C-alpha positions as CSV (number, residue, x, y, z in Angstrom):
1,M,0.7,8.4,24.9
2,N,2.8,10.2,22.1
3,N,2.8,13.2,23.5
4,I,3.8,12.2,26.8
5,F,6.9,11.0,25.3
6,A,7.2,14.4,23.5
7,D,6.9,16.2,26.4
8,I,9.6,14.4,28.1
9,W,12.0,14.6,25.2
10,K,11.2,18.6,24.7
11,M,11.8,19.0,29.0
12,E,15.6,19.1,29.1
13,D,15.8,18.4,32.7
14,L,13.3,15.7,32.5
15,R,15.4,14.0,29.1
16,Y,18.6,14.0,31.4
17,R,17.0,12.3,34.4
18,V,15.5,9.6,31.8
19,L,18.0,9.1,29.9
20,F,20.4,8.8,33.2
21,T,18.2,6.4,34.6
22,I,18.3,4.0,31.5
23,A,22.3,4.1,31.4
24,M,22.6,3.5,35.3
25,L,20.4,0.4,34.5
26,G,22.3,-0.3,31.8
27,V,25.4,-0.4,33.5
28,Y,24.1,-2.6,36.2
29,R,22.7,-5.1,34.1
30,L,26.2,-5.2,32.2
31,G,27.3,-6.0,35.7
32,I,25.4,-8.9,35.8
33,F,27.3,-10.4,33.3
34,I,31.0,-9.8,34.8
35,P,31.6,-13.3,36.7
36,A,33.5,-13.1,40.1
37,P,36.7,-15.7,40.2
38,G,36.7,-19.4,42.0
39,I,33.2,-20.6,41.0
40,D,32.3,-23.5,38.1
41,R,29.2,-21.4,36.8
42,E,28.1,-24.6,34.7
43,A,27.9,-26.7,38.5
44,L,26.3,-23.6,40.2
45,G,23.5,-23.1,37.8
46,G,22.5,-26.8,37.8
47,W,22.6,-26.7,41.6
48,I,20.1,-23.8,41.8
49,N,17.9,-25.1,39.2
50,S,17.3,-28.3,41.0
51,Q,16.8,-26.3,44.0
52,P,14.0,-24.3,42.9
53,N,11.7,-23.4,46.3
54,T,14.9,-21.9,48.5
55,L,16.3,-19.0,49.5
56,F,18.7,-19.2,46.6
57,G,15.9,-19.5,44.0
58,L,14.2,-16.2,45.7
59,Y,17.1,-14.1,45.8
60,D,18.4,-15.1,42.2
61,M,14.8,-13.5,41.0
62,F,15.2,-10.5,42.7
63,A,19.1,-10.2,41.6
64,G,17.8,-10.8,38.1
65,G,20.0,-13.9,37.5
66,A,23.0,-12.7,39.1
67,L,23.6,-15.6,41.3
68,T,23.1,-18.0,38.4
69,Q,26.3,-16.2,36.8
70,F,28.0,-16.0,40.1
71,S,28.2,-12.0,38.8
72,V,30.3,-9.5,41.2
73,F,26.6,-8.0,41.5
74,V,25.1,-11.1,43.2
75,L,24.4,-9.7,46.3
76,G,22.5,-6.9,44.1
77,I,20.4,-3.8,46.0
78,M,19.5,-6.5,48.7
79,P,21.8,-5.8,51.5
80,Y,21.0,-2.1,51.1
81,I,17.2,-2.7,51.2
82,T,18.1,-5.1,54.2
83,A,19.7,-2.2,56.3
84,S,17.3,0.1,55.1
85,I,14.3,-1.3,56.6
86,I,16.3,-1.9,59.6
87,M,17.1,1.3,60.2
88,Q,13.9,2.1,59.5
89,V,12.1,0.1,62.2
90,M,15.0,1.1,64.4
91,T,14.3,4.6,64.0
92,H,10.8,4.1,65.4
93,A,12.0,1.7,68.0
94,V,15.4,3.6,69.8
95,P,14.6,7.1,71.3
96,T,18.3,8.4,70.2
97,L,17.6,7.1,66.5
98,E,14.1,8.8,66.7
99,R,15.5,12.1,67.6
100,I,18.3,12.2,65.0
101,S,15.9,11.5,62.5
102,K,13.4,14.9,63.2
103,E,16.9,17.2,63.2
104,G,16.0,18.2,59.3
105,Q,18.3,17.7,56.4
106,Q,21.0,17.0,58.7
107,G,19.6,14.0,60.7
108,R,18.4,12.5,57.4
109,N,22.0,12.4,56.5
110,R,23.2,11.1,59.4
111,I,20.7,8.2,59.2
112,N,21.7,7.8,55.5
113,Q,25.6,7.2,56.6
114,Y,24.3,4.7,59.0
115,T,22.5,2.8,56.3
116,R,25.4,2.9,54.3
117,Y,27.4,1.3,57.2
118,G,24.9,-1.1,57.8
119,T,24.8,-2.0,54.2
120,I,28.6,-2.9,54.5
121,A,28.4,-5.0,57.5
122,I,25.3,-7.3,55.6
123,A,27.1,-7.4,52.8
124,V,30.5,-8.8,54.4
125,V,28.0,-11.6,56.6
126,Q,26.0,-12.3,53.8
127,S,28.8,-12.6,51.2
128,F,30.9,-15.1,53.6
129,A,28.2,-17.1,54.6
130,M,27.6,-17.5,50.7
131,A,31.0,-18.7,50.4
132,R,30.8,-20.9,53.3
133,G,27.8,-22.3,51.8
134,M,28.9,-23.1,48.5
135,E,31.9,-24.5,49.3
136,T,29.1,-27.6,50.3
137,M,27.6,-27.6,47.0
138,K,28.1,-30.3,44.7
139,W,26.1,-30.9,41.4
140,A,26.5,-34.2,39.3
141,Q,29.6,-34.9,41.2
142,A,31.1,-31.7,40.5
143,S,32.1,-29.3,43.2
144,V,30.3,-25.6,42.8
145,V,33.9,-23.9,44.0
146,I,36.9,-24.9,41.9
147,E,39.5,-24.1,45.1
148,P,37.7,-24.2,48.3
149,G,39.3,-22.6,51.2
150,W,40.2,-19.2,52.9
151,G,41.3,-17.6,49.9
152,F,38.2,-18.4,47.7
153,R,36.5,-17.0,50.9
154,V,38.4,-13.6,51.6
155,M,38.2,-13.1,47.8
156,T,34.5,-13.7,47.7
157,V,33.8,-11.3,50.5
158,L,36.0,-8.6,49.1
159,T,34.5,-9.0,45.6
160,M,30.8,-9.3,46.6
161,T,31.0,-6.5,49.0
162,A,32.5,-4.0,46.6
163,G,29.9,-4.8,44.3
164,A,27.1,-4.3,46.6
165,C,28.8,-1.0,47.6
166,F,28.6,-0.2,43.8
167,V,25.4,-1.1,43.3
168,M,24.3,0.9,46.4
169,W,26.2,3.9,44.8
170,L,24.3,3.2,41.5
171,G,20.8,3.5,43.0
172,E,21.7,6.4,45.2
173,Q,22.6,8.2,42.1
174,M,19.7,7.3,40.1
175,T,17.5,8.5,43.0
176,D,19.2,11.8,43.0
177,R,19.5,12.3,39.4
178,G,17.2,10.2,37.8
179,V,13.6,9.3,37.9
180,G,12.0,7.2,40.7
181,N,13.3,5.5,43.6
182,G,16.9,3.9,42.6
183,A,16.9,0.9,44.8
184,S,13.3,-0.2,43.8
185,I,14.1,0.2,40.1
186,I,17.3,-2.0,40.5
187,I,14.8,-4.7,42.1
188,T,12.3,-4.1,39.1
189,A,15.2,-4.3,36.5
190,G,16.1,-7.7,38.0
191,I,12.6,-9.2,37.9
192,V,11.6,-8.1,34.6
193,A,14.7,-9.5,33.0
194,N,13.1,-13.1,33.7
195,L,10.1,-12.2,31.9
196,P,11.4,-13.2,28.5
197,A,11.8,-16.8,29.8
198,G,8.1,-17.1,31.2
199,T,6.8,-15.6,27.8
200,L,9.2,-18.2,25.9
201,S,7.8,-20.9,28.2
202,L,4.2,-20.2,27.2
203,V,4.9,-20.3,23.9
204,Q,6.3,-23.4,24.2
205,L,3.5,-24.7,25.8
206,I,0.8,-23.8,22.8
207,S,3.3,-24.9,20.2
208,I,3.2,-28.6,21.7
209,G,-0.5,-28.3,22.5
210,E,-0.2,-28.7,26.3
211,L,-2.2,-25.4,26.2
212,N,-4.5,-24.5,23.3
213,L,-5.3,-21.1,21.7
214,L,-8.4,-20.4,23.7
215,Q,-7.0,-21.2,27.1
216,A,-4.4,-18.9,26.3
217,M,-6.1,-15.7,25.4
218,L,-8.5,-16.7,28.8
219,L,-5.3,-16.6,30.6
220,L,-4.0,-13.5,29.3
221,V,-7.5,-11.6,29.8
222,F,-7.5,-13.2,33.3
223,M,-3.6,-11.8,33.8
224,F,-4.6,-8.5,32.5
225,L,-7.6,-8.1,35.0
226,V,-5.5,-9.2,38.1
227,L,-2.8,-6.5,37.1
228,M,-5.7,-4.0,36.6
229,A,-7.2,-4.9,40.2
230,I,-3.8,-4.7,41.8
231,V,-3.4,-1.0,40.0
232,F,-6.6,-0.1,41.3
233,I,-5.9,-1.4,45.0
234,E,-2.5,0.1,45.1
235,R,-3.5,3.9,44.0
236,G,-6.9,3.5,46.6
237,Q,-6.9,5.7,49.2
238,R,-9.2,6.6,52.2
239,K,-9.4,10.7,52.4
240,I,-9.8,11.9,56.0
241,P,-11.1,15.6,55.7
242,I,-8.9,18.2,57.5
243,Q,-9.9,21.4,58.7
244,Y,-7.7,24.1,59.7
245,A,-8.8,27.1,62.1
246,K,-9.1,30.6,61.1
247,R,-5.6,32.5,61.7
248,V,-5.3,36.7,62.8
249,L,-2.0,38.1,61.3
250,G,-2.3,41.7,62.3
251,R,-5.8,42.9,61.4
252,R,-6.4,40.7,58.8
253,V,-7.9,37.5,59.5
254,Y,-7.2,34.2,57.3
255,E,-10.0,31.7,56.2
256,G,-8.9,28.1,57.5
257,Q,-7.7,25.6,55.2
258,T,-9.4,22.4,54.1
259,T,-7.2,19.7,53.1
260,H,-7.3,15.9,53.7
261,L,-5.3,13.2,55.1
262,P,-4.6,10.5,52.8
263,L,-4.7,6.5,54.3
264,K,-3.5,4.1,51.6
265,V,-5.2,0.5,51.1
266,N,-2.0,-1.1,51.3
267,T,0.2,0.8,53.6
268,A,2.7,-1.8,54.3
269,G,3.8,-2.2,50.5
270,V,5.6,-5.3,49.6
271,I,7.4,-5.6,52.9
272,P,5.2,-8.4,54.4
273,P,5.3,-10.8,51.5
274,I,9.4,-10.4,51.3
275,F,9.4,-10.9,54.7
276,A,7.0,-14.2,54.8
277,S,8.7,-15.6,51.9
278,S,12.1,-15.3,53.5
279,L,11.1,-17.0,56.9
280,L,9.0,-19.7,55.1
281,M,11.9,-20.6,52.6
282,M,14.5,-20.9,55.6
283,P,13.7,-24.4,56.2
284,S,14.1,-26.0,53.0
285,T,17.4,-23.7,52.5
286,I,18.7,-25.0,55.6
287,G,17.4,-28.5,54.8
288,T,19.6,-28.7,51.6
289,F,22.6,-28.3,53.8
290,Y,21.9,-30.7,56.8
291,Q,19.9,-33.7,56.2
292,D,18.4,-33.9,59.8
293,G,14.8,-35.7,60.1
294,V,13.1,-32.9,61.5
295,L,14.5,-30.3,59.0
296,R,13.7,-32.8,56.4
297,W,10.0,-33.2,57.6
298,L,9.7,-29.2,58.1
299,A,11.1,-28.8,54.3
300,A,8.7,-30.9,53.3
301,A,5.5,-29.4,55.0
302,L,6.6,-26.2,54.1
303,Y,6.9,-26.8,50.4
304,P,5.4,-24.1,48.6
305,G,1.8,-25.5,47.2
306,A,1.3,-27.3,50.4
307,W,-1.7,-26.8,52.3
308,L,0.6,-26.1,55.6
309,Y,2.8,-23.9,53.4
310,N,-0.1,-21.5,52.2
311,V,-1.9,-21.2,55.5
312,V,1.6,-20.3,57.3
313,Y,2.2,-18.1,54.3
314,V,-1.1,-16.0,54.5
315,G,-0.9,-15.7,58.3
316,L,2.5,-14.6,57.9
317,I,1.3,-11.8,55.1
318,I,-1.1,-10.5,57.5
319,F,1.1,-10.3,60.8
320,F,3.9,-8.5,59.0
321,A,0.9,-6.0,57.1
322,F,0.1,-5.1,60.6
323,Y,3.4,-5.1,62.3
324,Y,5.0,-2.8,59.8
325,T,1.8,-0.4,59.6
326,A,2.1,-0.2,62.9
327,V,5.8,0.5,62.9
328,T,5.8,3.1,60.1
329,F,2.5,4.9,60.7
330,N,1.6,6.1,64.7
331,P,-2.0,7.7,64.6
332,V,-1.1,8.9,68.1
333,D,2.0,11.5,66.6
334,V,-0.2,12.6,63.7
335,A,-3.1,13.9,66.1
336,E,-0.6,15.5,67.9
337,N,0.9,16.9,64.8
338,L,-2.6,18.1,63.5
339,K,-3.4,19.6,66.9
340,R,-0.4,21.9,67.3
341,Q,-0.9,23.1,63.4
342,G,-4.4,24.0,64.4
343,G,-5.9,21.4,62.2
344,Y,-8.8,18.8,63.3
345,I,-11.5,16.4,61.8
346,P,-14.8,17.5,61.2
347,K,-16.9,16.3,64.3
348,I,-13.9,14.5,65.8
349,R,-12.1,15.9,69.1
350,P,-8.9,17.0,68.7
351,G,-6.0,14.9,70.7
352,T,-7.0,11.4,71.9
353,E,-10.3,10.9,69.9
354,T,-8.7,11.9,66.7
355,A,-5.9,9.5,67.2
356,E,-8.6,6.8,68.2
357,F,-10.6,7.4,64.7
358,I,-7.7,7.4,62.6
359,D,-6.8,4.0,64.4
360,R,-10.1,2.6,63.7
361,L,-9.6,3.8,59.8
362,L,-6.2,2.4,59.8
363,T,-7.2,-0.9,61.0
364,R,-9.9,-1.4,58.8
365,L,-7.9,-0.6,55.6
366,T,-5.0,-2.6,56.8
367,S,-7.2,-5.9,57.4
368,G,-8.5,-5.2,53.7
369,G,-5.1,-4.6,52.3
370,A,-3.6,-7.8,54.1
371,V,-6.1,-10.2,52.5
372,Y,-5.4,-8.6,48.7
373,L,-1.6,-9.2,49.5
374,A,-2.3,-12.9,50.8
375,A,-4.5,-13.3,47.6
376,V,-2.0,-12.0,45.1
377,C,0.6,-13.8,46.9
378,V,-1.1,-17.3,46.8
379,L,-2.2,-16.9,43.2
380,P,1.1,-18.2,41.4
381,T,0.6,-21.1,43.5
382,W,-2.8,-22.0,42.0
383,L,-2.0,-20.8,38.6
384,I,0.8,-23.6,38.6
385,N,-1.5,-26.5,40.4
386,E,-4.6,-25.7,38.7
387,F,-3.7,-24.7,34.9
388,G,0.4,-26.0,34.8
389,I,1.4,-22.5,34.1
390,P,5.1,-22.5,33.5
391,F,6.1,-19.2,35.3
392,Y,5.2,-17.5,38.6
393,Y,2.4,-14.5,37.8
394,G,1.6,-12.5,40.9
395,G,3.5,-12.6,44.3
396,T,6.0,-10.4,45.4
397,G,7.5,-10.0,42.2
398,L,4.2,-8.4,40.4
399,L,3.6,-6.3,43.5
400,I,7.1,-4.9,43.4
401,I,6.9,-4.1,39.7
402,V,3.4,-2.4,39.4
403,G,4.5,-0.4,42.6
404,V,7.6,0.9,41.4
405,T,5.8,1.8,38.0
406,L,3.1,3.6,39.6
407,D,5.8,5.6,41.8
408,T,8.0,6.2,39.0
409,V,5.2,7.5,36.4
410,Q,3.7,9.6,39.4
411,Q,7.4,11.3,39.6
412,I,7.5,12.1,35.8
413,E,3.6,13.4,36.1
414,A,5.0,15.9,38.8
415,H,7.5,17.2,36.5
416,L,5.4,17.4,33.3
417,M,2.9,19.1,35.2
418,T,5.8,22.0,36.5
419,R,6.3,22.4,32.7
420,H,3.0,23.1,32.2
421,Y,2.6,25.5,34.9
422,D,5.2,27.3,33.7
423,G,3.8,27.1,30.1
424,I,0.3,28.8,31.4
425,D,2.0,31.1,34.3
426,G,4.8,32.4,32.8
427,P,8.5,32.6,34.5
428,G,8.4,31.7,38.6
429,G,8.7,34.9,39.1
430,N,5.7,35.9,38.0
431,R,4.1,33.1,39.8
432,V,5.3,34.3,43.1
433,K,3.9,38.2,42.3
434,G,0.6,36.5,41.9
435,R,0.8,34.3,44.9
436,R,1.3,37.7,46.6
437,R,-1.4,39.7,45.2
438,R,-3.7,37.0,46.5
439,L,-2.2,37.0,50.1
440,G,-3.3,40.4,50.1
441,D,-7.1,39.5,49.5
442,G,-8.9,38.6,52.5
443,G,-10.9,35.1,51.9
444,A,-8.7,34.5,48.9
445,S,-5.9,34.3,51.1
446,G,-6.9,31.5,53.2
447,R,-7.7,29.3,50.5
448,A,-4.3,30.2,48.9
449,L,-2.0,29.0,51.9
């Protein structure tokens, strides 16, 4: 571990990227505490704490407490994430967007530009809805909004939209000039910011005798095992062997290359639990504003921890796991690309049979991944109900933290690997010459390609 940190510090480009990412996170966390005008923050904090199982509580967790502070960054990176997901789904559903996405770097730039426009539109809608909703909030007979009206609404829309655009810019800068995915790291920073409060609550339980030391140690061991299991499954892959046919270039015959097609166990990532949580929390959120009999019954039936909530939650996670995997991974396209490039799966006929083979494997992997996601997301409710744990351990937050951490570490390792190759093979020009010498060797050339 010490050698890794030493290598990061010695490698100038990687050191700059790591320090740049930390600096951008510092700017983001500083903006969390810059208040927006027109809100009684004490009343808002009391109201949010009295409604822990609504979309506001979930949003405040992702925003790192920005909603309780009513910060200029209250929308955070979520409008950009929402626009990215919508654009990703539409790219596979709309032929025009799919054609644009296949136009190389220029097409990807156009898709990114559309995503930015979508971020602004979503931020405007969300900020206006937030302003209208806050005008109806009261806590301890005190109104959350100091002076309701169009002045407050317009100011809120301008402030929140500008803050969302700035956070989007921070995320893009971190992606381009830092390490890891900037948007994901910002969400992770917001979730991690809530960990000290949970740790303090656990210490208080031990100090007052609600949880003895042995129980606390067993709980920590269990949490560690759950974390290791999540890391193991998130890194799990099913590698499908791919063989490429021999190629003839002039008078030379090049042996076929053997590689593999990796299929992740959890192809859908954290999208299914995010969508499922958002849908299930809508009835309770709407019920806080409209005290209708049906809405009140639905909000009570879908209260987190209730049996109906858990059943519907698991069902939605499994549904979205299959749906999002089907949207983002098309076995037919993969089979056609392999066929055009001269690749095939051993003992499987190229074309339709290859697509069916990949689809069967993907269905089995998605089934296991969906069950794994459901188990991790139901884990916090079980811990709270059975052991009285005062904080959520597991669920969407833990999945995001583990996934983003693994991706960031892989990027750092890739940079370090490049440095090690430079140290072994010398400057880049020497590596190119060595590759050209291998291309002149008959059998070795095929293995080098």
